[in-house]
C-alpha positions in Angstrom: 2.5 12.6 32.7 1.3 16.0 31.4 -2.2 15.3 32.8 -0.8 14.6 36.2 1.0 18.0 36.2 -2.4 19.7 36.3 -1.2 22.1 33.7 -4.0 22.2 31.2 -2.1 24.3 28.6 0.7 21.7 28.6 -1.8 18.9 28.1 -3.6 20.7 25.3 -0.4 21.5 23.4 0.9 17.9 23.7 -2.4 16.6 22.3 -2.1 19.0 19.4 1.4 17.9 18.7 0.4 14.2 18.8 -2.5 14.9 16.5 -0.2 16.7 14.1 2.2 13.6 14.0 -0.7 11.2 13.5 -2.0 13.3 10.6 1.4 13.6 9.1 1.9 9.8 9.2 -1.5 9.3 7.5 -0.6 11.9 4.8 2.7 10.0 4.1 0.8 6.8 3.9 -1.8 8.3 1.5 0.9 9.7 -0.7 2.5 6.3 -1.0 -0.9 4.8 -1.8 -1.3 7.2 -4.7 1.8 5.9 -6.4 1.1 2.2 -5.7 -2.5 1.8 -6.7 -4.6 2.7 -9.7 -6.3 6.1 -9.6 -9.6 4.5 -10.1 -9.2 1.9 -7.4 -12.2 3.0 -5.3 -14.3 3.3 -8.5 -13.5 -0.4 -9.1 -15.0 -1.3 -5.7 -18.2 0.8 -6.5 -18.5 -0.8 -9.9 -18.1 -4.3 -8.4 -20.9 -3.6 -5.9 -23.1 -2.1 -8.6 -22.8 -5.3 -10.7 -24.8 -7.1 -8.0 -22.4 -10.1 -7.7 -21.7 -10.3 -3.9 -18.8 -12.8 -4.3 -17.0 -10.6 -6.8 -17.6 -7.4 -4.8 -16.2 -9.2 -1.7 -13.1 -10.3 -3.6 -12.5 -6.8 -4.9 -12.9 -5.2 -1.4 -10.8 -7.9 0.2 -8.0 -7.3 -2.4 -8.2 -3.6 -1.7 -7.9 -4.1 2.1 -5.1 -6.6 1.8 -3.0 -4.5 -0.6 -3.6 -1.5 1.6 -2.4 -3.3 4.7 0.7 -4.7 3.0 1.6 -1.2 1.9 1.0 0.2 5.3 3.2 -2.5 6.9 5.9 -1.8 4.4 5.7 1.9 5.1 5.9 1.4 8.8 8.8 -1.0 8.5 10.8 1.4 6.3 10.1 4.2 8.8 11.2 2.0 11.7 14.5 1.2 9.9 15.5 4.8 9.5 
């Protein structure tokens, strides 16, 4: 709607506000991750890759992604229930 108003300053400020909220949500998510997962979690992925066993590396990466998605969904659901 702001773009249709032809007011460029309004469009710019609304984009900045939206970016702020996106970054804030990502920061909230990252902070929750810090408490839920081991501090060396990404190191575990690197170590699994370095071992040269593709099946194990894939398992470690998939576990990382699945746990991250579960936590993200839990975070979004709790936010929606507020």
